[in-house]
C-alpha positions as CSV (number, residue, x, y, z in Angstrom):
1,M,-34.9,-65.1,-19.7
2,A,-35.4,-68.5,-18.2
3,F,-35.1,-69.8,-14.6
4,V,-34.4,-73.4,-14.1
5,C,-34.3,-75.0,-10.6
6,V,-33.6,-78.6,-9.9
7,A,-35.1,-79.9,-6.7
8,P,-35.5,-83.4,-5.3
9,I,-39.0,-84.8,-5.6
10,D,-39.2,-86.2,-2.1
11,E,-40.3,-85.2,1.4
12,S,-37.9,-82.2,1.3
13,L,-39.7,-80.6,-1.7
14,P,-42.0,-78.4,0.4
15,E,-39.1,-77.1,2.3
16,T,-37.1,-76.4,-0.9
17,I,-40.1,-74.5,-2.4
18,E,-40.5,-72.5,0.8
19,A,-36.8,-71.6,0.8
20,M,-37.0,-70.5,-2.8
21,D,-40.2,-68.5,-2.2
22,K,-38.6,-66.7,0.8
23,A,-35.4,-65.9,-1.2
24,M,-37.5,-64.4,-4.0
25,N,-39.7,-62.4,-1.7
26,D,-36.6,-61.1,0.2
27,W,-35.0,-60.1,-3.2
28,T,-38.2,-58.4,-4.4
29,D,-38.5,-56.4,-1.1
30,K,-34.9,-55.3,-1.4
31,A,-35.4,-54.2,-5.0
32,A,-38.7,-52.4,-4.1
33,R,-36.7,-50.4,-1.4
34,G,-34.0,-49.6,-4.0
35,E,-31.4,-51.7,-2.2
36,C,-30.5,-53.8,-5.2
37,A,-31.1,-54.1,-8.9
38,W,-34.4,-55.4,-10.3
39,I,-35.3,-57.2,-13.6
40,C,-38.9,-56.9,-14.9
41,S,-40.3,-60.4,-15.5
42,D,-42.5,-59.2,-18.3
43,C,-40.1,-57.1,-20.5
44,C,-36.8,-58.4,-19.0
45,C,-35.5,-54.8,-18.7
46,S,-33.1,-54.3,-15.9
47,F,-33.1,-51.5,-13.4
48,P,-29.8,-51.2,-11.6
49,E,-31.2,-48.6,-9.1
50,G,-34.0,-51.0,-8.0
51,M,-37.7,-51.3,-8.8
52,P,-39.1,-48.2,-10.5
53,D,-42.3,-46.6,-9.3
54,K,-44.2,-47.4,-12.5
55,C,-43.9,-49.5,-15.6
56,A,-41.2,-48.2,-18.0
57,H,-43.5,-49.0,-20.9
58,G,-46.7,-47.5,-19.5
59,H,-48.5,-50.8,-18.8
60,Q,-51.0,-50.2,-16.0
61,K,-51.1,-53.9,-15.0
62,C,-47.4,-53.9,-14.4
63,T,-47.6,-50.6,-12.5
64,D,-50.2,-52.1,-10.3
65,I,-47.9,-55.0,-9.5
66,I,-45.0,-52.7,-8.8
67,Q,-47.1,-50.6,-6.5
68,R,-48.3,-53.8,-4.7
69,D,-44.7,-55.0,-4.3
70,K,-43.5,-51.7,-3.0
71,A,-46.4,-51.6,-0.5
72,M,-45.5,-55.1,0.7
73,A,-41.9,-54.1,1.1
74,R,-43.0,-51.2,3.3
75,G,-45.3,-53.5,5.3
76,D,-48.4,-51.6,4.2
77,V,-50.1,-54.8,2.9
78,P,-49.6,-58.5,3.9
79,P,-47.2,-60.6,1.8
80,N,-48.7,-62.2,-1.3
81,A,-51.7,-59.9,-1.2
């Protein structure tokens, strides 16, 4: 899976990147709460019911990231911790 974004390289670039970051964080929070589907960026598996509680393939590093994202969605840890 690839993601391509075209953005102007001018004074609006920081605002564009900030808007993209906010949109991605909002989507991740929704998926962590089970409000929308989620796609794992490592294995590209999709989870229509939202972010699982642990890695579907048993990878501890992925499970740690999932748990961090779920904690951020609950407000237990600051964003981008």
